[in-house]
N, C-alpha and C positions, 0 to 999 in steps of 0.2 A: 353138230348143229353149229351154223355159223353164229360168229361173236363180234360185236364191234366194242371196244374201249374208249371210255371218255374221261381221262384223270384216273380218279378213285374208283371209278364205276364202269362197270362191262354187262353189256345189253347182249342177251342172247335170244336170236332172232327165232321163230317159230317158222318152220318151213310148213309150206301149202302146197296143194295138189290142183288141177282145175281140172273140171269135165264138164263138157256139153250133154246135157240128157237129152237134147232133142238139135235137128237141123234147122235152126230158125224157129219159127212159129210152126207147130205141129199138132194135130188132133189128137189127144191122148185120153181120149174116152175108153178104150181098149186098155189103158195102161200102159206104161213104160217103166221098165225094172233097170237098175244098174247097180253093179257091184262097187262099192267102197272101199277104201283101204282101211288098213289097221288103225284108226284114228278114234280120238274121243268125242270129237264134235266135228260138224259140217254146217255151212252156211247154204241156204237154198235160195237161189234167186229166181223171180218168176215174172214173165212179162206176157202183157197182149196188147195187140195193136187196136182193138175194136173197142168202142165205148160199152162193153158188155159186162154184166158183173159175173164173175167166175168164182166159184170154190175147188179148190185143187186138194184133193186128199192126200195124204203121205200117209205110207204104211213102210215100216221098218223090219227088217229083218236080222236076227243074231245068227243065222245058220245058213246063209248063202241062198235064202229064198224058198226054204221048204216051209216055214212058219212066217205068218206076217201079223205085224202089230201096228194099230193106230194110235200115236202118241197124243198128248194133251194139245199140242201144237197144231194139230189137223183138225180142221181142214185150214190150210190158208186162204184166206179171201182177198180177193181184190176188187173192190167197189167198181161201179160203173163209171165213176169218174177219175179213177185211178189206172195207172197203166203198168205199173210194177209192183212186186212185193219182195221183202227180204225177211226170211226167217232163220233164225239160229236153231239148230237142232242139236240138244247138247247128250246125245245118245251115242254109243259105240254100237253101230250096226254093222252089220256086213254087206248089207243090199238095201237099196231106197227103190220101192214103187209109189208112181205118182199117178192118179186117176182124176179127171175132169169130165165129168159125166155129161155135159150139153154139147159137146163138139165143138167148143170155142177152139180156136188153135191157142196153143199156150207155148212160151219160148220158156226153157227150163235151163239151168246152170247148177253145178255144184264147185264149192270150193271148200276143199277138205283142210282141217286143222292137223297138222301133223306133230 
């Protein structure tokens, strides 16, 4: 893990990996799945360009997508006057599924904390 020293202090940097769940904004009403690395947490970034309120359900899988569970942080709500949301997900999941049932195109990205 990278480190920087400042006098008597050493700061260890945490690595992170990024992945786009969507190619720009997409209809995710059928759900999109992505595997995540062996991480203890990740941050989910969501965006919409329409002035439409949307709720994006988040499901996590501990076993690569065989079983899915909805955490307390779900759904992530974007009010009609807001164009983006950021949600920290403090779980160690092996896969993530997002579903937005109205058909409104959503942009989704994940940043894994390693």
